[in-house]
N, C-alpha and C positions, 0 to 999 in steps of 0.2 A: 206464204207460198213456197219460198225457198226452203224453209225449215221442213215443210210437209214433203217436198220433193226429195230433200236429203234423207229424211227418215225412211220414207218408203223405198228409196234407192238402196239404203243400207239393208233393209229387210229383204229386198229382192236379191241383192248380191249374196246375203247369208243363205237364202233358200237355194240359190243356184249352186253355191259351194257345197251345201249338204247333199243335194241331189247328185251332183257330178262326182263328188268324192265317194259317195256310196255306190253309185253305178248300178249295174244289173237291173233287176226287176223294179227297184225303187225309182231309178232314173227313167226307165221305160214308162212306168205308170204316170210319173210326173209329167213327162212330155206328152203322153196321151191326153191328160187333162188339159194341159196348156194348149194343145192342138185343137181340141174340141172348143175351148173358149175362144181361141183365135179365129176358128172357122165360123163360129156363131157371130162374132163381131163383123167379119167380112160379109157374111150372108145378110146381116142387118142392113148393110149399105145397099144391097140389091133387093131388100124386102122379101127374102125367101127363108129367113131364119127359122120360121115355124111352119113352113110348107112341106108338102110331100117331097119336093125336090131337096129341101134342106135336110130332111130326115134321111134320105138316101145318102147324102154327103156324110152325115154323122155315122151312118152304118158303114160306109166305105172306110172311114178313118178307123173304126173299131176293128174291122176285118184286117186292115193293113197292119195295125199295131199288134193284133193277135198273131198275125203271121210272122212278125218279127220275133215274138216270144216263143211260139211253137209253130214252126213252118209247116203249113199244110197246102200252100199254093205252089205247085211245081215250077211255074213260070210266071214272073212278074207281069209279063205281057198279057197273060190271061186276066189278071186283076184290072189292068188298064182298059183293055178292050171290053171286058164284062161290065165294068162300071160305066163306060161310055155308052154302050148299048142300052143299059138300064136307064140312064139319064135321058137319052134320046127317045126311049119308049114312053117315058113319062111326059116328055114334051109333046109327042104325037097324041097320046091318049087324052091328055088334059088340054089340048089345044082349044082355044087360044089363051089359056090361063097364064102361061108364062111367055115373056118376051125372049128373043134369042139371046140377048145379053145376060139375062138371068140364068138361062140354061148353061151358057158357057162359063159363067161365074160359078155356078154350082159344080161344074166338072173341074175346072182348073183350080178352084179354091182348095180342093183336097190336096193337090200336089204342091201348090204355092205355100200352104201353111203346114199341113201335117207331114207330108213326105219329106219336104226339105228340112223341117225341124228334126225329123227322125235321124238325120245324119249326125246330130249331136250324140245320140245313143250309139250309133254305128261307129263313130270315131272313138268313143269311150271304150268300146268293146274290142277294138282291134289291138294287135300287139303294140305295146307302148302307148296305147290310147289314153291311159290315165294321165299322161303328160301332154300328149298331142292335142287332146280335146280343148285345152285352154287356149290354143292358138286361135280357135274360133272366136273367143271372146276378146282376145287381144286385137284381132282384126276388126271387130265390131265395136264393142263398148270402149276398148282402149283407143281405137282410132277416133271415135266420137268425142272422147274426153280431151284428147290432144288437139283435135280440130277446134273444139270449143275454146280451149285456153288460148291457142294461137290466134284464133279469130277475134276474141275479145281484146287481145293485146295489140295486134297490128292489122287486123282485117280491114280492108278498104274496098276491094273489088268484089262485087257480088258474083257468086258462082251460078246461081239459078234464081234470079229475082222473082220470077213468076211462080215458082214452086216453093222456095224456101228463102225469103228475103234476108234472113239473118245469116245464112251461110256465105262464107267468102272464099275466094280462091286461095288466099293466104292460109286460111284455116284448113282447107283441103290438103294443101301441101304439108302443113304442120301435122295433120292427121296421118298422112302416109309416112313421113319421116319418123314421127313418134312411134308408129307401129313397128317400123323396121328396127328401131333402137330397142324397144321393149321385147321384140322377138329374139333379137341377138342376145340380150341379157338372159332372157328366160331359157333359151336353147343352150346357152353356155353353162348355166347353173345346173341344168338337168341333162347334159349331154351324155352322161354315162347311163342314166336310166332310159334314155331314148335311143341309145346306141348311135350317136351322131358323130360324124367327123366334122372338121372345120368346113369342108366343102358342103356338107349337108346343112350346116348352120347358115351358111351364106345363101344356099338355095331356098331354105325355109324363110329366110328374111325377105328374099325376092318374092316368094309366094305370098308372104304377109303383106308386102307392098301392094300386090295385085288385089289381095283380099280386102285391104283398106279401101281401095277404089270401088271394088264390088259392093262393099258394105254401104258406101255412099250412094251407089246406084239403087240399092235396096231401100235405103231411107227415102230417097227422092221418088222412087216408084210408088211407095206407100203414100207419100205426100201428093203425088199426081192423082191418085184415085180419090183422095179426100178433096182435092181441089175440084175435080170433075163433078163430085156429088155434093159439094158445099157443106162438108162436115169438118169440125175442128179436130176431133179425136175419134178413134174407133170405139172407145169405151171409157169407163170410169173406174175400172177395177183397181188400178194402181194410182193412188192419190198423187197428184202432181205430175204424173207421167202419162195418164190416159189409160188405154186398154193394153191387152197383150200385144196386139199388132203394132201399137205405137212404140213399145219398148223392144220388141223382137224383130222389127222390120229389117234391120241390117243383119241380124243373126241368121235370119231365114236365108239370106243370100250367101253368107260366108260359110255356113255349116257344110253344104255339099261340096263347095270348092276345096275346103281344107280336108274333108274326108277323102276325096278321090286323089288329090295331089300328095297328101301325106303318106298314103299307102305305099307309094314307090320309094319313100325315103326312110320310113321308120319300120324296122323289122325286128 
């Protein structure tokens, strides 16, 4: 099991490196596919993955990513409201085919998975984004790795026993501190490329500390949904890791935070 998890993890990291280093249309297309798979996994939980409601969700993702590539929607609010009206129309016309929780999952799932993940692309495409984008993964996968190592070594106090019994308070603290150290090292190495001052580096480290906490919230939020619906994993696409949502649950939360906060620092 460990060997399978390790090998699939290496493949996943290699694929992420290839997509992010290439950037542009390749990254956008990759995130589009990942978003569709992740949304399908989420919709499976609510049993709408092959329904009309699900198809509208996939269409919304397609329109959203198409708009990122070649903007044709003048106001993002038009997309949100139009999508909401369409979803509610299906709810009314097909009543009582769908429960309220399925309708709201159909709507919010697009933003939870696709829109939030798209911030990886948007971060990559900003000025200095080729370097800033890696902060997303330092705050998520880096934090998770540090938290795991510290938790295994000295973890004693359970952080969220009902959601994730293996996670400890000590591991969480280790994850935050480890993320800060990794961010400081990374920012120092690429400070010229990102046009950073020492003050910027300290601020980014602070942002990463918050990002580490946010990534844990994202991880636990995904676990809460699984607990509510009695499932172990969202999918089986990634051997040893589960589905897209099992691996990207923390990235989903850190991507928009890093995107919006880094814009004010990296010019």
